[in-house]
N, C-alpha and C positions, 0 to 999 in steps of 0.2 A: 138259142135259149139265153135269155137275159139273166145276169148275176145280180140284178136289182129287184127286190120283191117289195112292191107297195102292199101295205096291210089294209085291205078294205074293212070298214067298220061294220058293214052289213054284207057279208059275202053271198054270192049267189050259188050256194050249195047247201044241201040238206045237212043239218048238224047230226052228229052222233048223240043220242040221248041215253042218259044212265042216271043211276042212283048211287048213293053212298054205299060202300061195302058194309055189311053188317057189323064187322070188327072195327069199323072206323066211325060209325054213326054214334053220336053222343046225345043229340036232341033234334026234334023236329023230323021233317021228311024232305030234305033238300033234293031237288031235281037238278040234273046237270045237263048242259048242251055244250058240245065241243065242235068247233069248226077247225080242223086241222089244215093249216095253209101250206106248210113246207116241212120237209124232213131232210136232214143231211144224207149223203150217200151211205154213210155207215150207220145211220139211224140213231146217232147219239145226241143230235140237236133237233128239237122240234119247235115249231113256231105256229101260233094260231090264236084263236079267240075261244074263251070259256066263259060260260054264264051259269050261275047258281041262284036257286031260290033260297029263302030263309031256312036256317038250320045251322046246327054245329057238328063238326066232324074232327077227328084226329088227323093232323097233318104230319107226315113223316117223310122227310126228303132223302134219307139214306145218303148215297154218294152223289145225289143230283144237286144241281144249282138251278134255281128258277128265278128269272126276272119277271115282274108283274107290273103292268100299268093299268090302273083301274079307269075304265071308261064310264061306267054307271054304278050307282049303288054304294053301299057302305058295308065294310067288313071289319071285324075286330079280330086281331090275331094275337094269341097269348102264348108266349114261350113256356115251356115246362117249368122254368124258374119263376113264373108268375108274372113277368114283365109282359104288359099288354100294349098293343099299338092299334089305333084305329085309322083305317084308310078309306078316302072318299074319291069320287070321280077327280081325275087329274093327278092323283098321287101315284108314285112309283116306288117299288121296294124290291129287294132281293132276299130270297131265302136260301142260305148257303148249305152246303152238304152238312149233314149231321143235324139239321134242324128238327125239332120235335115239339109240337105244341097243338093248340086248337085253332080252327078256323071257324069263326062264327059269322055267317052271312046275316046281317041285320036288315038290310034292304037288298032286293035282288040285285046281284053284282054281274058286271060283264068286265072282262079284262082281256087285254093282249098279254100272251105269255111267251116266253123263250125258255125252253127247258133243255138243260145240258146234262147228260149222264157221263 
């Protein structure tokens, strides 16, 4: 087993499809697809691809740390303090533990994620 994981941008596996939880939905009807690519032995680190259609949801990281690299689309993330950030294809960012805000998908977005709990 290799300890190097290439991340395919169009993986050959069926994504898990989901919707925003009712308590997190703010606007629209965003639909999500997740391609989980790897999970650490203890389950605390997950890597994969995620896609969302337009809509706005509440984002709460709790104790988790998430690195994101936007492959396609546009999102606007607004922290609860009102500070807004727009990210487009090619941009990367980290949401640190304790982050609370809104995630607005303006144009269907696809991202690489690394999620650490």
